[in-house]
C-alpha positions as CSV (number, residue, x, y, z in Angstrom):
1,X,-23.7,-5.0,10.6
2,X,-20.6,-3.8,8.2
3,X,-17.1,-5.4,8.8
4,X,-14.2,-3.3,7.5
5,X,-11.6,-5.0,6.5
6,X,-7.9,-3.8,5.7
7,X,-5.2,-6.1,4.7
8,X,-2.1,-4.8,4.7
9,X,0.9,-7.1,2.8
10,X,4.4,-5.9,3.5
11,X,7.8,-7.8,2.4
12,X,10.6,-7.2,0.4
13,X,10.8,-6.7,-3.3
14,X,10.1,-9.7,-5.5
15,X,8.3,-11.4,-2.8
16,X,4.8,-11.8,-4.8
17,X,3.1,-8.9,-2.4
18,X,1.4,-7.5,-5.8
19,X,0.5,-10.8,-6.7
20,X,-1.1,-12.0,-3.5
21,X,-3.2,-8.4,-3.0
22,X,-4.4,-9.2,-6.4
23,X,-5.3,-13.1,-6.0
24,X,-6.9,-11.7,-2.8
25,X,-8.6,-9.4,-4.1
26,X,-10.0,-11.5,-7.0
27,X,-11.1,-14.1,-4.4
28,X,-12.7,-12.2,-1.6
29,X,-14.2,-9.7,-4.3
30,X,-12.5,-7.0,-2.2
31,X,-10.6,-3.8,-3.8
32,X,-7.1,-3.7,-4.4
33,X,-4.8,-0.7,-3.9
34,X,-1.3,-0.6,-4.5
35,X,0.0,1.8,-2.0
36,X,2.9,2.7,-4.2
37,X,1.0,3.6,-7.1
38,X,-1.8,5.8,-4.9
39,X,1.5,7.6,-3.2
40,X,2.5,8.8,-6.8
41,X,-0.4,9.1,-8.1
42,X,-1.1,11.9,-5.3
43,X,2.1,12.9,-5.0
44,X,2.6,11.7,-1.1
45,X,6.4,11.2,-1.4
46,X,8.5,12.8,1.1
47,X,12.0,13.1,-0.4
48,X,13.7,10.3,-2.2
49,X,16.3,7.7,-0.3
50,X,19.6,7.3,-1.8
51,X,21.1,4.6,-0.4
52,X,17.8,2.4,-0.8
53,X,17.1,4.3,-4.6
54,X,13.4,4.4,-3.6
55,X,10.9,7.6,-3.0
56,X,10.0,7.9,1.1
57,X,6.3,7.5,1.6
58,X,4.5,10.0,3.4
59,X,2.6,7.8,5.8
60,X,0.6,10.7,7.4
61,X,-0.4,12.2,4.0
62,X,-1.9,8.9,3.0
63,X,-3.3,7.7,6.1
64,X,-4.9,11.2,6.2
65,X,-5.9,11.2,2.6
66,X,-8.8,8.8,3.7
67,X,-8.4,6.1,1.1
68,X,-7.8,3.3,3.6
69,X,-11.2,4.0,5.5
70,X,-13.3,2.6,3.1
71,X,-15.0,-0.5,3.5
72,X,-13.3,-3.7,2.0
73,X,-9.8,-2.9,1.0
74,X,-7.0,-4.8,0.0
75,X,-3.7,-2.5,0.2
76,X,-0.1,-3.7,-1.0
77,X,2.7,-3.4,-2.6
78,X,4.9,-0.3,-1.1
79,X,8.5,-0.6,-0.2
80,X,9.6,0.8,2.8
81,X,12.8,1.9,4.2
82,X,11.7,2.3,7.9
83,X,12.2,-1.5,8.1
84,X,15.9,-3.1,9.1
C-alpha cells in the first residue's frame, strides 16, 4: 500500500515556512515544492494585488497542473491575499 502525503504550510511572510518545509523534506525524504516559485515558473498568477504588493495566485491552474498529485510532496511558502 502506498500512502500519499501532502503537507501544505502557510503563514505570514518571514515566519519560516520555507525553512520548515525544507527541513521537513530533508528529514522525511519527501520532495519540497515552493508554490510561489512553481507558480512563477509556470505563469500561474491571475493579476497583481496593489494593496498587498504581491501577485495573486491562480489556485485552479495550480491545482489542475497535477504537480500536487505526486506521492510524497511537501508544499510550502506561498503568500496569499485571500486570508484576513
